[in-house]
N, C-alpha and C positions, 0 to 999 in steps of 0.2 A: 401110379401116383406115389406109392410108397418108395419105389426105387428112386424116383426123382427127388423126393424130399431127402432121402439118405445121402444122395450125391451132393445136393445143394448145401446141406447143413454140415457136412463133414469138414470143410475148410474152416468154418466158424468154430467148431469144436476143437480142432487142432490149434487154432490161434488162441482159444481160451486156455487150453492146457499150457501153451508156451507162456502166456501172460502170467498165469498162476505160478509157474516155475520161476520166472524172473522176479516176480514180486516177493516170493518166499525167500529166494536167494538174497535179494537186497536187504530184507529184514535180518536175515541171519548174519550177513556181513556187518551190518550196522550194529547189531547187538554185540558182536565179538570184537568191535573196535578195529576191524581191518580197514586198511586204506591202501589204495593202489600206489599212491605216491610214497609210502613209507618203506622204501627199499633199503634204507640204512639201518632199520631196526630201532629198538627202543634206545633212549639216551643212556649213556654209560653213567655209573654212579658218581663219577668225579667230574662230570661236565660242568663248566662254568654256568652259573645261574640256577643250578639244580641243588636240591637239598643235600647238605653234607651228611654222609652216613654217620649213624650214631657211633659213639665211642664210649665204652664203659671200662673204666680203669679203677685203680685203688690209690688212695692217699696214704701219706705216711702213718696216719692213725689207723689205717685198715678199713676206712669207710669207702664205699663205692662212690664214684663221681662220674657223671655223664656229660657229654658235650651239650646235649639238649637242655641241661639245667641253665645254661648261660645264654639261651635265646633272648634276644632283646639288646644284647651287647655285641660289639664287634669282637671277634675271637681270633687270635692267632693260634692255630694248632701247631705245636712244635714237637716233632719227633727227634729224640736225641738219645745218647747213651753216655754213661760216665767215662768210658774209655776213649771217647772221641774228642780230641782237643780242639778241633775246628768248631764243633758245637759249643763247647764250653767257653771258648774265647768270645763267642757272640753274646754270652750271658750279661756282661756289663752293659752293652748297648740295649739289650732287651729290657733289662731292669730300668734303664733310663727312660725308654719309650713307655714302659708300663707306668712308671711314676708320672709321666707327662700326660698320658691320655686316659688313665683309669677312671676318671670321673667326667670326662669330656662329653659334650653333647654333639652327636653326629647327625647327619641328615636322616638316617634311618635307624639310629640306635642310641642307646644311652650307655656310655662307659666302654672301656676296652679291657680285655683280659687275655693273658697268655695261658693257654691250656697245654701244659707240658706233658708229654707222654714219653717216659723214659723206657727204652727197650732193654732194660737191664735184667739179668736173671739173678743178680745179687743185690738184695735190698740195702745191705750195709754200704756197699760201694756207691750206690745211688745217693743215699742219705749223706754220705761223706762229701760227695761232689756238690750237692746242694748247699751244704754248709760252707765248704771251701769257696764256692763261687759267689756267696753272699746273696743268694736268690731269696727274695721275700714275697714275690707274688703268690697268692694263695692256691692257685690251681696247679699244684705240683702232684703228678700222679706217676704210677709205674705199672707196667704190665710185665710180670716176671716170665711170661712165655717168650720174651725177647723177640727175635726175628720171626717167630712162629705165632706171634700175637695176632688175634683176629683183626685188630685195628691196623696193624702194619700191613697185613695182606689186603685188607679192604682199600687202604689208601695207597697201595702199591709202593710201599717204602722199601727201597732196595739199598739205601744209604742214609746216613745221617750227617749233618742235620737236614731235615726236610720240613718245610713250612707251608701251611695252607691258611688263607684268610677267609673267614666266614662272616657274613654280614648279620645285621640284626634280625633278619628273617630266617636265619639258619641256612642260607645258601652260600655255596662256594663262589668267591669272587676272584680268587687268585690261587693257582696251584703251585706256583714256583716263586714264592716270596723271596725277594732279596732284602736281607736285613738292613743293608746300607741305604735302601730306598724306602724302608717301611715308615720312617718318620714323615717323609714327604707325602707318601701315599695316604696315611691317616689324616694328615693336615688337609688334604684335598677333599676329604669326606666330612669335615666338620660342618656343623650347622652354621649358616651365615650369621646368625645372631650370636653364636658362641665365640667365634674368632679363635685364634690360636691360643692354647692354654699357656 
């Protein structure tokens, strides 16, 4: 009888072990966030619709300024340098757009700001360019690490000017902003009750 019981219950024990193994494996995979369908891996930092990486730079007065400080507004992140005339020629249009939309009501944000990040290693050259170009928007910053700046590497800036548009929730909505189309783009995001400024 003992031998008969051993033979008859062996398959059940084996099935029980397999069940436990599969159950524990499923729990482990669930806790680790693994997914069979995620073959492309995690989202890249600059993916549209994802949170814009933080930027921490310095103002003319030496104070630190961060991109996240401006959450709630639509932000144009503008990488430039004082020696790039293409970037500087865009400043009058940027100034006009800033003046037009700085207090506008958007669908998901209040106001618009230009968060300028100058990749200059020479502060005096940067300040001179700001004055010569007549820039008055307040978010003027510099990272004197230049092309080695953390922000430049994070945002994959290999040339200037380079523009990114960030919405009121702090998410990237455009990685290749065309300044000539920016006015129209912002107008399309205005609140219906607001109308064009």
